[in-house]
C-alpha positions as CSV (number, residue, x, y, z in Angstrom):
1,X,0.0,0.0,0.0
2,X,1.3,3.4,-1.0
3,X,1.7,5.9,1.9
4,X,-0.7,8.1,0.0
5,X,-2.9,5.2,-1.3
6,X,-6.0,5.9,0.7
7,X,-7.5,8.1,-2.0
8,X,-7.0,5.5,-4.8
9,X,-9.0,2.4,-5.9
10,X,-6.5,0.9,-8.3
11,X,-2.8,0.1,-8.0
12,X,-0.3,2.3,-9.9
13,X,0.5,1.1,-13.3
14,X,4.0,-0.5,-13.2
15,X,5.2,1.7,-16.1
16,X,4.0,4.7,-14.2
17,X,5.9,3.6,-11.1
18,X,9.1,3.1,-13.0
19,X,8.7,6.4,-14.9
20,X,7.9,8.6,-11.9
21,X,10.2,7.0,-9.3
22,X,13.2,9.0,-8.3
23,X,14.8,6.5,-5.9
24,X,17.3,5.5,-8.6
25,X,19.1,8.8,-8.0
26,X,17.7,10.5,-5.0
27,X,19.0,7.8,-2.7
28,X,22.1,10.0,-2.7
29,X,20.1,12.2,-0.3
30,X,19.8,9.4,2.4
31,X,22.1,11.1,4.8
32,X,20.5,14.5,4.4
33,X,17.0,13.0,4.7
34,X,17.8,11.2,7.9
35,X,19.5,14.3,9.4
36,X,16.5,16.4,8.6
37,X,14.2,13.8,10.1
38,X,16.1,13.5,13.3
39,X,15.9,17.3,13.8
40,X,12.2,17.2,12.9
41,X,11.2,14.5,15.3
42,X,13.2,16.0,18.2
43,X,11.3,19.2,17.6
44,X,7.9,17.3,17.6
45,X,8.9,15.9,21.0
46,X,9.9,19.3,22.4
47,X,6.7,20.9,21.3
48,X,4.6,18.1,22.8
49,X,3.2,17.0,19.4
50,X,4.6,13.5,19.9
51,X,5.2,11.7,23.2
52,X,8.9,11.3,24.2
53,X,8.7,7.6,24.0
54,X,7.7,7.8,20.4
55,X,10.4,10.3,19.7
56,X,13.1,8.1,21.3
57,X,11.8,5.1,19.3
58,X,11.9,7.0,16.0
59,X,15.3,8.4,16.7
60,X,16.7,5.0,17.5
61,X,15.1,3.5,14.4
62,X,16.4,6.3,12.1
63,X,20.0,5.7,13.4
64,X,19.6,1.9,12.7
65,X,18.3,2.7,9.2
66,X,21.2,5.1,8.6
67,X,23.8,2.5,9.5
68,X,22.0,-0.1,7.3
69,X,22.2,2.3,4.4
70,X,25.8,3.3,5.0
71,X,26.8,-0.4,5.2
72,X,25.1,-1.2,1.9
73,X,22.6,-3.5,3.5
74,X,19.5,-1.5,2.7
75,X,17.3,-2.4,-0.3
76,X,15.5,0.4,-2.1
77,X,12.1,-0.1,-3.8
78,X,10.9,1.6,-6.9
79,X,7.3,1.0,-5.7
80,X,8.1,3.4,-2.8
81,X,9.0,6.1,-5.3
82,X,11.7,8.1,-3.5
83,X,14.2,8.2,-0.7
84,X,11.7,9.8,1.8
85,X,9.2,7.0,1.5
86,X,11.9,4.3,1.3
87,X,13.4,5.5,4.6
88,X,10.0,5.8,6.2
89,X,9.1,2.2,5.2
90,X,12.5,0.9,6.6
91,X,11.7,2.8,9.8
92,X,8.3,1.3,10.2
93,X,9.7,-2.1,9.4
94,X,12.2,-1.6,12.2
95,X,10.0,0.0,15.0
96,X,6.5,-0.7,13.9
97,X,3.5,1.7,13.2
98,X,5.0,4.4,15.4
99,X,7.4,5.1,12.5
100,X,4.5,6.6,10.6
101,X,4.3,9.4,13.1
102,X,7.6,10.8,11.8
103,X,5.7,12.5,9.0
104,X,3.6,14.6,11.4
105,X,3.7,18.3,10.5
106,X,5.6,18.0,7.2
107,X,5.2,17.1,3.6
108,X,7.5,15.5,1.1
109,X,7.5,19.0,-0.6
110,X,9.4,20.7,2.3
111,X,11.3,17.5,3.0
112,X,12.9,17.2,-0.4
113,X,13.6,20.9,-0.3
114,X,15.5,20.7,3.0
115,X,17.4,17.7,1.7
116,X,18.6,19.6,-1.3
117,X,19.5,22.6,0.8
118,X,21.6,20.4,3.1
119,X,23.2,18.7,0.1
120,X,24.1,21.8,-1.8
121,X,25.2,23.6,1.3
122,X,27.8,20.9,2.0
123,X,29.0,20.8,-1.6
124,X,29.2,24.6,-1.8
125,X,31.7,24.5,1.0
126,X,33.5,21.5,-0.7
127,X,33.7,23.5,-4.0
128,X,35.1,26.5,-2.1
129,X,37.7,24.2,-0.5
130,X,38.7,22.7,-3.9
131,X,39.0,26.1,-5.6
132,X,41.0,27.5,-2.8
133,X,43.4,24.5,-2.9
134,X,43.7,25.1,-6.7
135,X,44.4,28.8,-6.1
136,X,47.1,27.8,-3.6
137,X,48.7,25.5,-6.1
138,X,48.8,28.2,-8.8
139,X,50.3,30.7,-6.3
140,X,53.0,28.2,-5.3
141,X,53.8,27.6,-9.0
142,X,53.8,31.3,-9.7
143,X,56.3,31.9,-6.8
144,X,58.6,29.3,-8.4
145,X,58.5,31.2,-11.8
146,X,58.6,34.9,-11.0
147,X,61.6,35.2,-13.2
148,X,60.3,33.0,-16.0
149,X,59.4,34.9,-19.1
150,X,57.0,33.7,-21.8
151,X,55.2,35.4,-24.7
152,X,51.8,36.7,-23.8
153,X,49.2,36.1,-26.6
154,X,46.4,38.0,-28.2
155,X,44.5,36.2,-31.0
156,X,46.9,33.3,-30.2
157,X,49.7,35.4,-31.7
158,X,52.7,36.5,-29.7
159,X,52.0,39.9,-28.3
160,X,54.2,41.0,-25.4
161,X,56.5,39.2,-23.0
162,X,55.0,38.5,-19.6
163,X,56.2,36.7,-16.5
164,X,54.8,33.2,-16.2
165,X,53.8,34.0,-12.7
166,X,51.6,36.8,-14.1
167,X,49.9,34.4,-16.4
168,X,49.2,31.9,-13.6
169,X,47.9,34.7,-11.3
170,X,45.3,35.6,-13.9
171,X,43.8,32.2,-13.2
172,X,44.1,32.8,-9.4
173,X,41.9,35.8,-9.8
174,X,39.5,34.0,-12.1
175,X,39.0,31.2,-9.6
176,X,38.9,33.8,-6.9
177,X,35.7,35.3,-8.4
178,X,34.3,31.8,-8.4
179,X,35.0,31.5,-4.7
180,X,33.4,34.9,-4.1
181,X,30.2,33.8,-5.9
182,X,29.9,30.6,-4.0
183,X,30.5,32.3,-0.6
184,X,27.9,34.9,-1.5
185,X,25.4,32.2,-2.5
186,X,25.9,30.4,0.8
187,X,23.4,32.6,2.6
188,X,20.7,31.7,0.1
189,X,21.5,28.0,0.3
190,X,21.6,28.2,4.1
191,X,17.9,29.1,4.3
192,X,15.6,26.5,5.9
193,X,12.3,25.5,4.2
194,X,11.2,22.7,6.7
195,X,7.9,23.5,8.4
196,X,6.3,24.9,5.3
197,X,4.3,21.7,4.7
198,X,2.9,21.0,1.3
199,X,2.1,24.6,0.5
200,X,0.5,26.6,3.3
201,X,2.3,25.6,6.5
202,X,1.0,23.2,9.1
203,X,-1.7,23.3,11.8
204,X,0.7,21.8,14.4
205,X,2.4,24.1,16.8
206,X,5.9,23.4,15.5
207,X,9.1,25.2,16.4
208,X,10.9,26.0,13.2
209,X,13.6,28.0,15.0
210,X,14.6,24.9,16.9
211,X,15.0,22.8,13.7
212,X,16.9,25.6,12.0
213,X,19.3,25.9,14.9
214,X,19.9,22.1,15.1
215,X,20.6,21.9,11.4
216,X,22.8,25.0,11.3
217,X,20.6,27.2,9.2
218,X,21.1,30.9,9.5
219,X,17.6,31.9,8.4
220,X,14.2,30.5,7.2
221,X,11.9,31.1,4.4
222,X,9.2,33.6,5.3
223,X,6.7,32.3,2.8
224,X,5.7,28.6,2.7
225,X,4.7,28.7,-1.0
226,X,8.1,30.1,-1.9
227,X,9.9,27.6,0.3
228,X,8.5,24.5,-1.4
229,X,8.8,25.9,-4.9
230,X,12.1,27.7,-4.7
231,X,14.9,26.2,-6.8
232,X,16.8,29.4,-7.3
233,X,19.6,28.1,-5.1
234,X,20.0,25.1,-7.4
235,X,20.0,27.3,-10.5
236,X,22.6,29.5,-8.8
237,X,24.8,26.6,-7.9
238,X,24.6,25.2,-11.4
239,X,25.4,28.6,-12.9
240,X,28.4,29.0,-10.6
241,X,29.5,25.5,-11.4
242,X,29.2,26.3,-15.1
243,X,31.5,29.3,-14.7
244,X,34.0,27.2,-12.7
245,X,34.1,24.5,-15.4
246,X,34.5,27.2,-18.1
247,X,37.5,28.6,-16.2
248,X,38.9,25.1,-15.8
249,X,38.4,24.5,-19.5
250,X,40.3,27.6,-20.4
251,X,43.2,26.5,-18.2
252,X,43.0,23.0,-19.6
253,X,43.1,24.3,-23.1
254,X,46.4,26.2,-22.3
255,X,47.9,23.1,-20.7
256,X,47.0,21.1,-23.8
257,X,48.6,23.7,-26.1
258,X,51.6,24.3,-23.9
259,X,52.3,20.6,-23.6
260,X,52.3,20.1,-27.4
261,X,55.6,19.8,-29.3
262,X,54.6,22.9,-31.2
263,X,54.7,25.0,-28.0
264,X,56.8,22.8,-25.7
265,X,56.3,25.1,-22.7
266,X,55.4,22.5,-20.1
267,X,55.4,18.8,-19.6
268,X,52.5,17.2,-17.8
269,X,53.4,14.5,-15.3
270,X,53.0,10.9,-16.6
271,X,50.4,10.3,-13.9
272,X,48.0,12.7,-15.6
273,X,48.5,11.5,-19.2
274,X,47.7,8.4,-21.2
275,X,49.1,6.7,-24.3
276,X,47.9,5.5,-27.7
277,X,46.8,1.9,-28.4
278,X,48.5,2.2,-31.8
279,X,51.2,4.8,-31.6
280,X,53.8,3.9,-28.9
281,X,55.4,7.4,-28.9
282,X,52.2,9.2,-27.8
283,X,51.7,11.0,-24.5
284,X,48.2,12.4,-24.5
285,X,46.9,15.1,-22.1
286,X,43.7,13.2,-21.6
287,X,42.9,14.7,-18.2
288,X,42.7,18.4,-19.3
289,X,41.0,17.2,-22.5
290,X,38.2,15.5,-20.5
291,X,37.8,18.5,-18.2
292,X,37.4,20.6,-21.3
293,X,35.0,18.1,-22.7
294,X,32.9,17.7,-19.5
295,X,32.3,21.5,-19.3
296,X,29.4,21.1,-21.8
297,X,27.5,18.7,-19.6
298,X,27.7,21.0,-16.6
299,X,26.5,23.9,-18.6
300,X,23.8,21.7,-20.0
301,X,22.5,20.9,-16.5
302,X,22.1,24.6,-15.8
303,X,20.2,25.2,-19.0
304,X,18.0,22.1,-18.4
305,X,16.9,23.3,-14.9
306,X,16.2,26.8,-16.2
307,X,14.1,25.3,-18.9
308,X,12.3,23.1,-16.4
309,X,11.4,26.0,-14.1
310,X,10.6,28.6,-16.7
311,X,6.8,28.1,-16.8
312,X,6.0,26.4,-13.5
313,X,3.1,27.8,-11.5
314,X,3.4,27.9,-7.7
315,X,4.0,25.8,-5.9
316,X,5.3,22.2,-6.2
317,X,5.0,20.4,-9.5
318,X,6.3,16.9,-10.4
319,X,8.6,18.6,-13.0
320,X,10.8,19.6,-10.0
321,X,11.9,16.0,-9.7
322,X,14.2,16.9,-12.6
323,X,16.2,19.2,-10.4
324,X,18.4,16.5,-8.8
325,X,20.2,14.4,-11.4
326,X,21.9,17.4,-13.0
327,X,23.0,18.7,-9.6
328,X,24.4,15.3,-8.6
329,X,26.2,14.9,-11.9
330,X,27.6,18.4,-11.6
331,X,28.9,17.8,-8.1
332,X,30.6,14.6,-9.3
333,X,32.0,16.2,-12.4
334,X,33.3,19.4,-10.8
335,X,34.7,17.6,-7.7
336,X,36.7,15.3,-9.9
337,X,37.9,18.1,-12.1
338,X,39.2,20.1,-9.2
339,X,40.8,17.1,-7.5
340,X,42.8,16.3,-10.6
341,X,43.7,19.8,-11.6
342,X,45.4,20.7,-8.3
343,X,48.1,17.9,-8.4
344,X,48.4,18.3,-12.2
345,X,49.4,21.9,-11.7
346,X,51.8,21.1,-8.8
347,X,53.5,18.3,-10.7
348,X,53.8,19.9,-14.1
349,X,57.3,20.7,-15.4
350,X,57.9,24.2,-16.7
351,X,60.4,24.6,-19.6
352,X,61.5,28.2,-18.8
353,X,64.2,28.2,-21.5
354,X,61.7,27.4,-24.3
355,X,59.3,30.1,-23.0
356,X,62.0,32.7,-23.0
357,X,63.3,31.8,-26.4
358,X,59.8,32.2,-27.9
359,X,59.3,35.5,-26.0
360,X,62.4,36.8,-27.7
361,X,60.9,36.0,-31.1
362,X,57.9,37.5,-32.9
363,X,58.7,41.2,-32.1
364,X,57.1,41.1,-28.6
365,X,59.2,44.1,-27.7
366,X,57.9,46.3,-30.6
367,X,55.5,48.2,-28.5
368,X,58.3,49.2,-26.2
369,X,60.3,50.6,-29.0
370,X,57.3,52.7,-30.0
371,X,56.9,53.8,-26.3
372,X,60.6,54.6,-26.3
373,X,60.2,56.9,-29.3
374,X,57.3,58.7,-27.5
375,X,59.6,59.5,-24.6
376,X,61.9,61.1,-27.1
377,X,59.1,63.4,-28.3
378,X,57.8,61.4,-31.3
379,X,54.0,61.4,-31.5
380,X,52.7,57.8,-30.8
381,X,51.0,57.5,-34.2
382,X,54.3,58.4,-35.9
383,X,56.2,56.1,-33.6
384,X,53.8,53.3,-34.4
385,X,54.5,53.7,-38.1
386,X,58.2,53.9,-37.7
387,X,58.3,50.6,-35.7
388,X,55.9,49.0,-38.2
389,X,58.4,49.8,-41.0
390,X,61.3,48.5,-38.8
391,X,59.4,45.2,-38.2
392,X,58.8,44.9,-41.9
393,X,62.5,45.5,-42.6
394,X,63.5,42.8,-40.0
395,X,61.1,40.3,-41.5
396,X,62.8,40.8,-44.9
397,X,66.2,40.4,-43.3
398,X,65.2,37.5,-41.1
399,X,66.2,39.4,-38.0
400,X,64.7,40.6,-34.7
401,X,64.8,44.1,-33.4
402,X,67.8,43.4,-31.2
403,X,69.7,41.9,-34.1
404,X,69.9,45.3,-35.8
405,X,72.8,47.6,-35.3
406,X,72.4,51.1,-33.8
407,X,73.0,52.5,-37.3
408,X,70.3,50.4,-38.8
409,X,67.9,51.5,-36.1
410,X,68.8,55.2,-36.5
411,X,68.2,55.0,-40.2
412,X,64.5,54.7,-39.3
413,X,64.6,57.2,-36.5
414,X,67.5,59.3,-35.3
415,X,65.9,59.6,-31.9
416,X,67.0,56.0,-31.1
417,X,70.1,55.8,-28.9
418,X,72.2,53.0,-27.5
419,X,70.1,52.6,-24.4
420,X,67.5,51.0,-26.5
421,X,69.3,47.6,-26.4
422,X,68.7,47.3,-22.7
423,X,65.1,48.5,-22.9
424,X,64.2,45.8,-25.5
425,X,65.4,42.9,-23.4
426,X,62.4,40.7,-22.5
427,X,63.0,41.1,-18.8
428,X,63.2,44.9,-19.2
429,X,60.0,44.9,-21.3
430,X,58.1,42.9,-18.6
431,X,59.5,45.1,-15.7
432,X,58.5,48.3,-17.6
433,X,54.9,47.4,-16.9
434,X,55.1,48.5,-13.3
435,X,51.7,49.9,-12.9
436,X,49.2,48.2,-10.6
437,X,48.1,44.9,-12.2
438,X,51.1,44.9,-14.5
439,X,53.6,42.1,-15.2
440,X,56.7,43.7,-13.5
441,X,58.4,41.6,-10.8
442,X,57.6,44.2,-8.2
443,X,53.9,44.1,-8.9
444,X,53.8,40.3,-9.0
445,X,55.5,40.0,-5.6
446,X,52.9,42.4,-4.2
447,X,50.0,40.4,-5.7
448,X,51.4,37.1,-4.5
449,X,51.3,38.4,-0.9
450,X,47.8,39.7,-1.4
451,X,46.6,36.4,-2.9
452,X,48.1,34.4,0.0
453,X,46.1,36.6,2.4
454,X,42.9,35.9,0.4
455,X,43.5,32.2,0.5
456,X,44.1,32.2,4.2
457,X,40.9,34.2,4.7
458,X,38.9,31.6,2.6
459,X,40.3,28.7,4.6
460,X,39.2,30.5,7.8
461,X,35.7,31.0,6.3
462,X,35.5,27.2,5.5
463,X,36.4,26.4,9.1
464,X,33.7,28.8,10.4
465,X,30.7,27.7,8.5
466,X,28.2,25.0,9.4
467,X,27.6,22.1,7.1
């Protein structure tokens, strides 16, 4: 007999049971469901809604059920539809009809909502932890390579020399914004819906504040209809996850390019690569390729949930069952991506000599020659044209700017003097960018200290929050 079967005269069609059941995936919420139920039943006892002997029996039964699930001994039934009804059936099998009193004063509508709040809250903190560890790994690698110069690119063409630390710190800031977004969203995730009932609240004199305090929620929904129908916190989580995966994908793309023979800037550790079944010489960057590839599925989950919610009337609708699988898959995908990227960054070998050699090619110091002429009183547009003609001359001669003699340089502009040879060295070019946010060594050292402080603050936040 279904827990809701009193209204019905015929059993549910087997195909309907299979199609509508969510137990195949929402069994992941067993821990959250039991945790919420324990807080709920304790509150029922405190408020005198259930006698204490019933509360104690239900508590004991829930703990037994939890251990059975943890040990893999529990069997879940499609006929019981979801994790909530499966757990309640296990409970009544364990302690008898008194187990049915657990559902007093609540609905599966507010029950599933609190389960998802608890689940996403824990994984929000987990994602902040993973991102902060990645930021830390990037900062450590940047510290190792403050003096490593590589060409910076625009349009995937060599543009200006930058310090490798500067390049890595761009990702530190990128992932820092992801951390900020997750931390900001935490207050919306950490809002308790339990006590809202199916739609309009409950007639029982419950104490929502007690449940919120026990479960570590900072605030509660003020409107029962909003509480059971709100999935904004899931949309937000999936949106943040999509941004994180996009950032991981951009980093992965550069690791793929840099590890190719055409670039040769880095070598990924063998532990994060695979080979070819046919070509024995191959070392393939499969991990960053898969991270890049899996980005689409996470973005797809965000779009799917937005599409599911876009025309739903208040309050709960069965469509909302579709909110879970995408979240579960996103957590698994993103957790794995972060767990792999951190050691991959720490273990990668940087080929500083190749980076510098390429930075010295491709006229990456041309802008500095134009800027130099401006300091000599030449208008920038005229300086730009002079350097453009110099570059064209060098291409014809198969030379770089530093390969020209002073006489050759002065034939294009008499304002050029011997000090230009020092100013066009790639280290000098990088250090000339000494404004805030620039790639000079001084600025990078300042930013490194700042980022270490941010990372320490985030770790402190992680230790302070309730999950």
